[in-house]
N, C-alpha and C positions, 0 to 999 in steps of 0.2 A: 503494498499498499504506500501510497506516496504521503511524506509527511504533510502537505497540505491539507491532503485529504482526511489523514489523520486527524488533523485539528479540527476540520470542518463539523466531523462527527463527536467529537468531545467537548468542545468549547459551549458552553450554555449560558453565559452570561448576557448581560440587557445589548439586543442589538448586534447579537449572534444569529448566523442562519438556523443552527443545530436551538438555541435559544429561542427564536421566535418559534420554532416547530413545538418544544414542548412547553411553550406558554398557552397550546390550543385546550390542553389536556387538564382536567384535575388532579391535583395531587395533595395526600395529606400531610397536615403540616404539623398538627398535634394531637396526643392521646386524651380523650377523655380522661383516663385516669389521673394524669397529669394533674388535673383540677381536682380530685378526690380528694376530701378531707382525710380519710385513710391514705394516701399516698404521698400527698404534698399540703400540709397542713399552710403554707406560705401563698400558694397558688389559690389555694380553695377560698382562704380571706382575701387576698387581691388576684384575682382572676386577669395578669398581666403576663405576658412573658414572650420574651425578644426571640424573634424568626430571621433565619436565614436558611434563604431558597432562591434557586436560579439566580445564584451571584447577590441578591437584593436582600439589605436588610430590612425587616419590617416589624411589625409590634401588634401580637395579638391580643385583643381583651375581649371582655363580655361586660356590659352594664345591667344595671340595675333591672332591667326589662328582659333579661336574659339573654339580649344577641349578641350576637359576635361579631367584631369588628379586626377586619387584617389592614391596617394602613402603614405607609412609608413610616419608618420609622426616624428619622430626621424631621424636626419639626419646620412647617413651612415657613417660621418664622426667620430663626438665624440658624437652624439646624442643628438643635439641642438634641440630645437621644429622647425620644418619647418612652422609653420601655419603663423610664424611671419617672414615668409622668403620676400625677395625683389621682387615682381612681373616683370618681363620682359617680351618681346617681345616671347622670347624663352622658357621660362620657370622660377621657382621659384628658387631663389639663398637663401642661406643660409647665414645671414647677419656675423656668426660666423668667418668662414674661407671663406668667397665666391664661395663655392663649388655651382654649377649649375644644376638642372634637369629638365628633359623635362618631358611632361605628362606619356610619356612611363616608367619613370623612370630611363631614362637613364643620367649618370651624363655627363653634357654637357663640365663643366670648372671646373679646381682645381688651381686658380690662384697663390696661396701661394705657390704652387711647382716650383722647377726649371723648367727655358726655357728646352723645348720639352719632358717634363715627360708625359711618356701617361699613368698615372694614371688614369685618368679619363675615359679612355676607357674600365678601368677593374670594373669600379663602376657601380652599378645599386641599384635604391630603391627597393624593391619592390611595383610594383604596379598592382594594378587592373582594369579589363575591365570596362568602363561606357556604359551607353546607357542612353538618352534625351528618355523620353516615358511619353503620359498623365502627363504633367505638372511637371514631377520631372525629374531627375538624381538619375540613378539605377547604381548599383553597381554589379558584381559577385569578390566574396573571397574566388572561390573554387580553386583545388589544380594547380600549374603553371603545365601547357602545355596541362591541360584538355580543352576541348570544352563547353563553356558556352550553358545551354541550351534554348532555343527558348520560348519568349513569347508566351502563350496560346492567342488564337484569341477571347478574351473575350470583350465584348462589350464596357468596361473600356478602353481597348487598342487600338480599332478600332475607335470609337467614334470622330467625329473633334472637334478641341477645343472650338467650338462655344458650343457644347454640352457639354463639359464636364469639370470639377473643380478638383482639388487638395487642400488636406488640410492635416494637421497633427495635434498630440498632446503629450505630455509626460505623461508618468504614472509612479509611483515609485513602482514599483512591476516588479515580472517576466514575461516572455513575455506568457508563458503555459496559466497561470492564467487570462489574459488581453484576450487572443484569445477564452477561454474556456467559456466566458461571453457570446461572439458573437453566439457561436453555441447553446446555452440553450433553447431551444424555449417555455418554461416553464415560467421565470423570467420576462417576460413582464406585466404579468397578473397581479404583486408584486410589483416589484422595481420599473415600470414605470407608474403604476397607477394614475390615475389622479381621484379625487371625484367629479369632475362636467366636463359636455361636452364644448365646444366651438368651433367655425370654426375655419379654419385653412388655410391659403398659403403653401402647405409645401415647398417651396422654399425661402419665403421671413420669415418664424416665424421658426428660426431657434431652432433646439433642441427639437422642440413640434412635430415630424412626427406623433405621436402616436394618436393625434389627427386629423389626416387628415381620409378622411371616405375610407372603405373599398369599393370597387368595390361589384356594386349589392346592392340591397336594400331589406326590409321586408314591407310588405303592403306599397311600395311607398316610405317608410323612408330610407334615409342613416344612416348608423350608423358610427360613428369616432371607430379606431379600440379600442381606449381606453376603450370605452363603452364594447365592447364585450371582449376586455381585461379582464375588470373588472366583467362582470357578467356570466364568462365561464372560471374558472381559473383552468380546469384541464383538459388539453389538449389529445390528443391521439397522440402519437409521431410515425410518422414514419421515417426510414433513408433506404435510397437505393444508389450503386453504379450504378452513370450514367457510369464513367467510370473511368481509374484509377487514383485514386487521387483526383477524384470527388465525391460529396457526396450527394444527394439532400435530403433537410429534410423538412418533412411535419408536419403542426401542424393539427389537426383535432378539433374544437372545435363544438359539434352538439347544436345548438340553439334551434329547434325545432324538430319535426318526418318529417318535410320536407325540413328543410336548415339549411345547414353547413358552417361555417367559415372556409376556408382555406387559410394558411399562407402556402407560399412555399418559402423556401430558398436554397443556394446552400454553400457549405464546400469545398475548394479547398486546398487539403496538400500543405505545412504545416500549412502554417496561414493566411489562407484569408476565409472570408465570404462572402457572398454578398447576400445581403438580399434589400424590397422596401421601400423605403420612401415614395412614394405615386405611383397614378396609373401609371404616366409615368417616375417615377425619383428612378434609384436603387443605392445603396451604394457597392461597394467593400472595403472593409474594411481589410486592414494586420495588422499585427503586429511584428514590426521589435524590435530585441533584441538591446540593446545598452550595456546593460552587464546583468549579473546573476539577478539584482534587479532595472533595468531602461526599459520601452519600449516606443518607439515611436509606436503611432495606427496613420495610414495612409488612410484617405477615400478617395476615386474616384467616386465621384458622374457623372452618366450617365444621360440623358433628350433622351426619344424617343418621346419629345415632343416638347414643343417650346426652342431656345436656352437659357441658363443660364445666369441669371445676377452676373456675376462673383463678381462686387463690392458689390453688396449687400453680396452675400454669405461670401465673406473672411473679409469684414467689420463686418459683426455677428459674426464670427468663432473668431476674432483676439481681441475682445471686452472681450472674456473670458481668454486670455492666456498673458503671457508676454513673449517679446523679447527677447533675440535674440532663445532662446531653447524653444520655444511654448509651455513652462508651466504654467499649469493652475493655475489661479489667486483664486482658492479654493484649500482644500486639509485638510490634518491631522492639520495643524496647527491653522486651523479656523474649525476645526468638520465637513467641506465639506460643510460650511453654514447650518449646521442643525437648523430649528426653529421647537420645538414641539408642537407650535399652527398651523402651517401648517399643522404639521402632522395629526393632531386633525382635522382639516377642509376640508384642499384641496388636499394634496396627500398624498400618501400610507408610503413613503419617510419623505418627510419635508424636503428636501434639493432642493427646488427649484422647477419652472415649466418650465423654460426658456433654459434650457440647459440638455438634456436629458444624454449627454455625464458625466455629474456631478454624475448621478446615478451609472453610470459601474465604473467610475473612485472610487467613496464611495467600492463597492461592491468588485472590485480587490484589494484596498489598504490596505484596513479593514483588509485582510487576513494575513497580513505581507508581507513584500517583497518578498519572497518564501513560497507561502502556503504549510503547513503543512498536505499533503496529506494522512498521516499515521492517523490523527483523524476524516477523512471524513467518512460520514454516507450515500453512495450512492444509490438512490432510482431509482423506475423506470423513472420517469421524466429526471433522469440524463444519459438515455441510448447512447446520441449522444454523451456526455461526456466519455463515457466509450468504445465506439467504436472507438472514435478518438485516445486515448490511447493506446490501441492494434494495431493502425495501427503505431503509433510514435514508438513504442516500436519494431514493425517488421521492419522501415525502419531504424533505427539505428542500428539493427544488419545485414540489406542486405548492408548498407554502409562500416560496420566494417570487411563485409565478400569480398570489391571489386566492389559490385553490384550497380545497378544505382535504386536507390529511385524513387517514385513514382513521377508525376510532373513533373520531370527533362525530358524534353520534347525534341525529335529532330525535326526538322522543319518540317517534314511528321506530324508528330503525332500533332506538337501544330496546325495546319490547322483543324483539326478535334476538337478542345476544344472551339465551338462558346459560345455565351450566356454569361453566363447561366443565365434561365431566375427567376422572383422572380413574386410572385403575393399575393397579402393579398385582398382577396373577401369573398362575399357570396354566396354561391352555392348551387342548390339543390342536397338533401342529397344522392339520388340516382344517379345522373350522377356525382357528384363532381369532379370525374378525367377528363372525358371531358372537363367540365367547365373551368377548370382552365387552363387546354391545349390550348382552343380555347381563351381565355384571351389574353394568353400571346403571340399566333402568331397573334392575333388583334393588339397589343401592338408593335410589331416590326413590322407589316407591316405597321403602321402609321408611322414611324419612317422616317422623309425627308432625313433623311442620310443614311439610310442603304435601301439595293435592299432587297424586300421581302425573307425571308430564307426558306428552308425547315426545318423539325425537325430538331432537334442538341442536345448537352447534355442539358438539362434544360428544351427544348419544345419539346420533344416525344411526341409520342403517349405513354400510359401507359404501353401496352405491348411489347413496343421495348425498354422497360429499359435494358442496357446492356452494351455491348462494345463501345468502340470510333466510331469502323466503321460504327456500328448500330448508331449512335445518332449525325455522321458528316452531317455539312452542306450539 
C-alpha cells in the first residue's frame, strides 16, 4: 500500500476524508454506567464528562430535565474548558465569565455584558445530536443541517436491558488496525490458542470465550472452540455481501470427511463486527476513534437465553482497566504481561488465559500507533481485510463526491437490517450451509424477548443471499 493511501484510511481528524466519512455514523461516547451512583458517585452528582472523539474535544452533560448535551469543549467566548463548568438546572455555565449553554448549544446568559445586551441570542456552541441506546450515550458528528441516519434493527439495539450489557476499553492505536483484528477469521487459531482445554461458563469466565464448546459434537463429545482452533489452523474463508454495508464472514475448518466446523460472523460498515461468545450470547463490537492514535472498543453483549448477570460481567471487566478512561492495566509499559514460561506450556502467546482482550491489544498496539501498511505481505487468509479496505476507499470517495456511504441508513432501510446472526458449530460437511442457518434460527426462536423471526440479514437461506429486501425480517 502506498503511504498516501495508508494515511487516507487512517487519519480521522476534522476535515480529513476518512474523518468526514466516519462522521456520517452514530458513535457511542459514554456508558450509562459511568453516570450510575454505584459506579461513579462523582459523575452521578455532576453528570459532566469531557469527551474526545474523532480528534475533537467535546463535553457531555445532562441537565435537570434529563436531556443530554454534547457541545464543543472550548467556550465560544474565549476558549476556556467547559468540562470544568458549573452544572445548573438549565445547562452548563463557564466559570470564566459566566456564559451559560443549553444542551442545544444555545447561549442562555452572558451576565458580564451590559443590561439589555442581546449578545447571548447570537452565540451558539457547536452541538451534536445524542441518543441513549443499549446502555450508552451515542453521538452523531455529521454536518450541520443533515439528518442523522437511523440505527439498524440489530439484536444489540432491540434486546431489552435484562438481556444486554455494554462495556468499553481503550487501546493505544489507530482505529483501523483495531477493527481489522476483529474481521480476521484466521488469527484465533494462533493468537487465542490455549494448549490445554478446560470447561467454561461463557458469561462468568470473562475473556476466555474460546474455551466454550462449539454447538454439536463428534462421537458424542463436545469440543471447546479452542481445541478446534488449535487442531485446524487453516480455515477456508468465505465472505459475501448480505446487504449494502453488511458482510457475512464464514470460516470453515474441515475436521473429518463427514464433519466441518463452521464459524459465522458479520462485519457492518464502517467499524463493527458481530461474533459469537457462546451458543446463546453474541458480541457486537464497535471501534470508535478517539484520535489518530487512540481507539475505544465498545462491546455490546446480547443474550438469547437467560438474562445477563450485569454485576458479574461489569466487575470482571473493571478488574482489567483503570478508571476514568477504561485504560487497560497491562500494555507496552509491562510488555502486555508476557511470560515466556507460560508461552511454552499453557498458551501460544504467553499473555494470560483470563483476558482475551489483552491478546488482541498486544497484536494491534505492537504494530505501532498507526500500522505501516506499506510493509505488509498479505496472503489468502487476509482476503476479508483486503475486501474491507476496498469498501473503505470507495466509501471515502463517495462522501467526497457528496454521496451517501454504506450503512448510513434511512428509517425504512434500517428496519431491514436485523440480526445479524452468528454461530460456532460442528456441522455435517455435506449440508453445513443448511445446518448453521437452522441453528441460528433456533437460537433466535428460543429468545423469550423476541418474536420468532423470518430469515433476515444473517439467517436466511444460503440461496437467498443478496439485497436487504431479500433478507429483511
